[in-house]
DOLUM-733988 format. One record per residue (C-alpha): x, y negated, z negated. Coordinates in pm, whole numbers, plus 50000, padded with zeros to 5 digits. Each point is the difference from the previous one (the first is absolute). Layout:
N
XYZ/...
This chain:
238
511074878151308/502674998649670/502474980250096/497054979050068/499085000949646/503394984149868/499944973850279/496074989749868/501765007049626/502844976750138/497514971650135/496564998949815/500124993549632/495965018949992/501445023950146/502505010249675/497485009949760/498605031150209/501305036050056/500245013850387/496785023249936/497884970049892/502064978950339/496885004650249/497114986149730/501304968850086/502514999250276/499835014650320/502955018750284/499934973150303/499065017550332/503645008750059/500225014649667/503494977949897/498594977649745/497305003349774/497144963749978/497294988749746/497275017250028/496974972350107/497155030449956/499055028349942/501925027049788/501475024550007/501755033749809/503875007250007/501445033149947/503215023350134/501305022950149/500445035749846/502225013849837/500565026449840/501705003749657/503085018350140/500564974050246/502414984049743/500854969150041/496544991750212/498155013649781/501464975849741/499734971950286/496335001449991/499624999449679/502224967949958/497954987550212/497045003349785/501204981249696/502804974250090/498844963850134/501564977550242/503365010950103/501184985850252/502595025350097/501465035749907/502444986749746/497164982249820/497595038850007/502625014349840/500854967649780/498575012849639/500654977749692/502524981950183/501725032450056/500125013950345/499645035550036/501755022150273/496705017250147/496874997349984/499255035049748/502054978949710/498174967350041/496805015649979/500695019249689/501334969049866/497014982050111/497965025649792/502174993549675/499874963150068/499314988349628/497264973450087/497605029650108/500985017749663/497165007449745/500495006649625/497155025549934/501865034850124/497115012750104/499614972050232/502805005850117/499345037650066/497274990850232/501364977550310/502825032750043/497675023449927/498134985550332/503235002250194/500555037349895/496164999350180/500434985450219/503525023550115/498375031449925/497724997450267/502904997150233/501235032049848/502904975349775/500554993649665/501774972649772/502585021649904/501075013950308/501984966149976/502374995949711/500364974849809/496344991850068/497434994149626/497475025850017/497104999249903/499175024049678/495764998950082/498475003150281/497444972750129/496895036949996/501035007049694/499195043349845/498865003950400/502715016250134/497814999150383/501054968450185/497045003550161/497775008649776/499814971749795/500334974650326/496395019950092/498914992649623/501414964149981/498164989250316/497684970449985/496435015950062/498954961550005/502024985550237/499245036150194/496134995349994/500934960850194/501505014150240/497975029450079/496974977050018/502784976150243/500335035750301/497035023049947/497484969350195/502555009450317/499995028950076/498595010650339/497435029649974/502985021950065/501264994549691/497414998149761/499145038950141/503295008249910/500264978049657/496385015349936/500895032150054/503194998749782/498824986049713/497545027549967/502155019849979/502184980749779/496404990549777/499545043450034/503855012449912/498955024850254/503134990650197/501154997750313/502034990450316/499584979050229/502334985150317/499414970350117/501304988750351/499624976650212/502944972250232/501324970749801/497754974449879/497265021049949/499214994249664/501425027149864/502174986649788/496864977049847/498805028649928/502175015449829/499554969249742/496624996949985/499785033049860/502904999949766/498494970549858/496835008649929/501115028949848/502894977349771/496894978649939/498975028249776/502795014049861/501095026850142/503945008850087/500774993350380/503525011450110/499944991550413/503145009050175/500825000850337/502765012050170/501774972250256/501284966849924/497784979750141/496685016849838/501594994449679/499814961249984/496365001850164/498635016649693/499384996749661/502465005149687/503525013249997/
């Protein structure tokens, strides 16, 4: 698919304004998945396979594909400001230092770095792990030493309320019974341990998302955890 993106950029001028991740919003892969075709209707959200920061070059290739546009080859993907870099990491680091993206205010310079640091921290990594990378003087979560607590306290209650009003009316009788029981426990601060079981596609995750949105709408701190990668992707939060 990446080679097909290179070819589309080489053929169509209008394709060159989009990153690889943005491409599916206006283009669609052919049935044989060999070429990109201009989308005639509908839209799609682009995504990339996950690459852990420890995978090095795979990770930096993924990062590059989020920010560069119009590349027609790997050589162009690695060329920043007319300079051809040997590796994905070197090209991404140079892209990060692009003078055209310079922000004179030092406070705002630190903000993008703190956001990158936050993303890396979620994967057990840090900007400090790579010599030569700039380091943010502050963190985006200020005086809080617990990132999870900071994220929960900064959750948008209005967005959560809106989401809850969409999910709640769709609960079936069994889901509603569990929802009311758990909410009663939460509101009474009595505590409890509940095990919801069922086969696939029976609405377990839908139920948890409804409960989480309701509690976050009330500005309560919710930490959703899971023991499998697929389950993690289905639950809200990090």
